[in-house]
C-alpha positions as CSV (number, residue, x, y, z in Angstrom):
1,M,-26.9,23.0,61.6
2,K,-30.9,23.0,61.9
3,K,-31.5,25.5,59.1
4,V,-29.3,23.3,56.7
5,L,-30.9,20.3,57.2
6,L,-34.4,22.1,56.8
7,S,-33.1,23.6,53.9
8,A,-32.1,20.4,52.4
9,L,-35.3,18.6,53.4
10,V,-37.5,21.5,51.3
11,A,-35.0,21.0,48.4
12,L,-35.2,17.3,48.3
13,P,-38.5,17.0,46.7
14,L,-37.6,19.8,44.1
15,L,-34.3,17.8,42.9
16,S,-35.7,14.3,43.1
17,G,-37.5,14.7,39.5
18,C,-34.1,16.0,38.2
19,V,-32.5,13.5,35.4
20,V,-29.4,14.1,33.1
21,A,-28.9,12.0,30.0
22,V,-26.0,11.6,28.1
23,S,-26.0,10.0,24.9
24,D,-23.7,9.6,21.8
25,G,-27.1,9.4,19.7
26,E,-27.2,5.8,19.2
27,V,-30.0,4.1,21.5
28,E,-30.8,0.6,21.6
29,H,-34.7,0.0,22.5
30,S,-35.5,-3.2,24.3
31,W,-38.2,-4.1,21.6
32,S,-35.5,-3.9,18.9
33,N,-33.3,-6.4,21.1
34,Q,-36.5,-8.5,21.4
35,K,-37.2,-8.4,17.5
36,S,-33.6,-9.6,17.0
37,D,-34.2,-12.3,19.3
38,W,-37.3,-13.9,18.1
39,Q,-35.7,-13.6,14.7
40,D,-32.6,-15.4,15.8
41,T,-34.8,-18.0,17.3
42,Q,-37.0,-18.5,14.0
43,R,-33.9,-18.8,12.0
44,S,-32.3,-21.2,14.3
45,N,-35.6,-23.6,14.2
46,R,-35.3,-23.3,10.2
47,D,-32.0,-24.3,10.2
48,K,-32.1,-27.2,12.6
49,I,-35.5,-28.6,11.1
50,A,-33.8,-28.5,7.7
51,K,-30.8,-30.9,9.2
52,L,-33.4,-33.4,10.7
53,A,-33.3,-36.9,9.4
54,L,-36.2,-39.0,9.3
55,G,-36.3,-41.8,12.0
56,T,-34.1,-39.7,14.6
57,E,-35.5,-40.5,18.2
58,Y,-37.6,-38.0,20.0
59,N,-35.4,-37.0,22.9
60,S,-32.5,-36.6,20.4
61,V,-34.3,-34.2,18.3
62,I,-36.0,-32.3,21.1
63,S,-32.6,-32.0,23.0
64,Q,-31.7,-29.5,19.8
65,F,-34.3,-27.4,20.4
66,S,-35.7,-24.8,23.3
67,T,-39.4,-25.6,24.5
68,P,-41.8,-26.2,21.6
69,D,-44.2,-23.2,21.0
70,F,-47.1,-25.8,20.8
71,S,-47.3,-29.6,21.5
72,E,-50.1,-32.3,20.8
73,S,-50.1,-36.1,20.9
74,L,-52.7,-38.5,20.1
75,E,-53.1,-42.5,20.0
76,K,-54.7,-43.6,16.6
77,N,-54.7,-47.5,15.8
78,E,-52.4,-48.2,18.4
79,V,-50.0,-45.7,17.1
80,V,-48.6,-42.9,19.4
81,Y,-48.4,-39.5,17.5
82,Q,-46.7,-36.5,18.7
83,I,-46.5,-33.1,17.0
84,L,-44.0,-30.5,18.3
85,Y,-44.6,-27.0,16.6
86,F,-41.4,-24.5,16.6
87,A,-41.8,-20.9,15.2
88,T,-40.0,-20.6,11.9
89,Q,-42.0,-17.8,10.2
90,S,-43.5,-14.9,11.7
91,K,-46.4,-13.2,10.0
92,H,-47.7,-11.0,12.7
93,S,-45.3,-8.6,14.2
94,D,-47.5,-8.5,17.4
95,G,-45.0,-10.8,20.0
96,K,-47.3,-13.6,19.9
97,V,-46.7,-17.0,18.2
98,T,-49.7,-18.8,16.5
99,K,-49.5,-22.3,15.0
100,D,-49.6,-21.0,11.6
101,E,-46.3,-19.1,12.2
102,C,-44.7,-22.7,13.2
103,T,-43.3,-25.9,11.7
104,P,-44.7,-28.9,13.2
105,L,-42.4,-31.9,13.9
106,L,-44.4,-35.2,13.8
107,F,-43.2,-38.3,15.7
108,K,-44.6,-41.5,15.3
109,N,-43.9,-43.9,18.0
110,G,-41.3,-42.2,19.3
111,K,-39.2,-41.5,16.0
112,L,-39.5,-38.2,13.6
113,A,-41.8,-39.2,10.7
114,G,-42.2,-35.9,9.1
115,F,-42.2,-32.5,9.5
116,G,-44.2,-29.4,8.0
117,E,-47.9,-29.1,6.9
118,T,-47.4,-31.8,4.4
119,A,-46.8,-34.3,7.1
120,L,-49.3,-33.1,9.5
121,K,-52.2,-33.7,6.5
122,Q,-51.0,-37.1,6.0
123,L,-51.8,-37.8,9.6
124,L,-55.3,-36.4,9.3
């Protein structure tokens, strides 16, 4: 009995690195799923933005989206502006989102006043 136990203990480190993989030739990489996820998110964001109506309340708009990629707010001449940025057009496949890959949504006193770069430039 002691010999069997001792043999098993000696053989254990030799067998622990042995892995058998069986595949039908199709492998789904995690990075390909992530790529599809961000592409789906950006497509969904574009679709949602295209359907927005000016004057829609902030809470109504934000409830249609997930967390914005960026957000800013400011007060100018007693008017409160909020700017939400949602990823809509990837330019770099580095897994990071930058503002130039987003569409800004501009809210004036809690209502959608415009979206896109043109609306943002009007504010500035």
